C-alpha positions as CSV (number, residue, x, y, z in Angstrom):
1,M,13.4,-3.9,12.2
2,L,13.0,-0.3,12.7
3,T,13.2,1.0,16.1
4,K,12.1,4.5,17.8
5,T,15.0,7.0,17.3
6,D,15.8,10.4,18.1
7,R,13.4,12.9,16.4
8,N,16.3,15.2,15.4
9,S,18.1,12.4,13.5
10,G,15.8,12.4,10.6
11,D,15.2,8.6,11.0
12,V,11.6,7.4,11.0
13,T,9.8,5.6,14.1
14,Q,8.2,2.3,13.9
15,A,4.8,4.4,14.4
16,Q,5.4,6.3,11.6
17,V,6.2,3.4,9.3
18,K,3.0,1.7,10.5
19,A,1.0,4.9,9.9
20,L,2.4,5.1,6.4
21,I,1.4,1.4,5.6
22,E,-2.0,2.0,6.7
23,L,-2.3,5.1,4.7
24,V,-1.1,3.4,1.5
25,G,-3.5,0.5,2.3
26,S,-6.4,2.9,2.5
27,H,-5.6,4.6,-0.5
28,V,-5.4,1.2,-2.5
29,R,-8.7,0.2,-1.2
30,A,-10.4,3.5,-2.0
31,A,-9.0,3.5,-5.6
32,R,-9.9,-0.3,-6.1
33,I,-13.6,0.5,-4.8
34,G,-13.7,3.7,-6.9
35,A,-12.6,1.6,-10.0
36,G,-15.5,-0.9,-9.3
37,F,-13.1,-3.9,-8.8
38,S,-13.3,-6.6,-6.4
39,R,-10.2,-7.8,-4.7
40,R,-10.3,-10.9,-6.9
41,E,-10.6,-8.8,-9.9
42,L,-7.7,-6.4,-9.1
43,S,-5.7,-9.6,-8.2
44,E,-6.2,-11.0,-11.7
45,R,-5.6,-7.6,-13.4
46,S,-2.4,-7.1,-11.6
47,G,-0.8,-10.5,-10.8
48,V,-1.1,-9.4,-7.0
49,S,-2.4,-12.2,-4.8
50,T,-5.8,-11.5,-3.3
51,R,-4.2,-12.5,0.2
52,Y,-1.5,-9.7,-0.2
53,L,-4.3,-7.1,-1.4
54,A,-6.1,-7.9,1.8
55,Q,-3.0,-7.5,3.8
56,L,-2.1,-4.3,2.2
57,E,-5.5,-2.7,2.4
58,G,-5.7,-3.8,6.2
59,G,-2.2,-2.0,6.8
60,K,-0.5,-5.4,7.6
61,A,1.6,-5.8,4.5
62,I,5.2,-5.0,3.9
63,F,5.6,-3.0,0.7
64,R,6.8,-4.7,-2.5
65,S,7.9,-3.4,-5.5
66,V,4.9,-4.8,-7.3
67,C,2.7,-2.3,-5.3
68,F,4.4,0.5,-6.9
69,S,4.7,-0.9,-10.5
70,R,1.4,-2.7,-11.2
71,L,-1.1,-1.7,-8.8
72,P,-1.5,2.2,-9.8
73,S,-1.6,1.3,-13.6
74,R,-4.4,-1.1,-13.1
75,L,-6.4,1.4,-11.0
76,S,-6.0,4.2,-13.5
77,C,-4.1,6.2,-10.8
78,R,-0.4,7.3,-10.3
79,L,1.8,7.6,-7.4
80,K,2.6,11.2,-6.2
81,P,5.8,12.1,-4.3
82,C,5.2,13.2,-0.8
């Protein structure tokens, strides 16, 4: 588990990780809705469970590699580096 560290060390804090997870989730939800998919439809197209999609969109999921390999292509979008 990540813990709060000195800001000068370059390490991320738990709050920053939480904010990133929430940000990614909100972008996935917006892309899914923009594409006109229900969670069930996106689940069927991507092979990612509806439960995981709900957790991801709600900012509660731990990232899995499938997020970065299957979801963007099924939503006709791409990942951009920070």
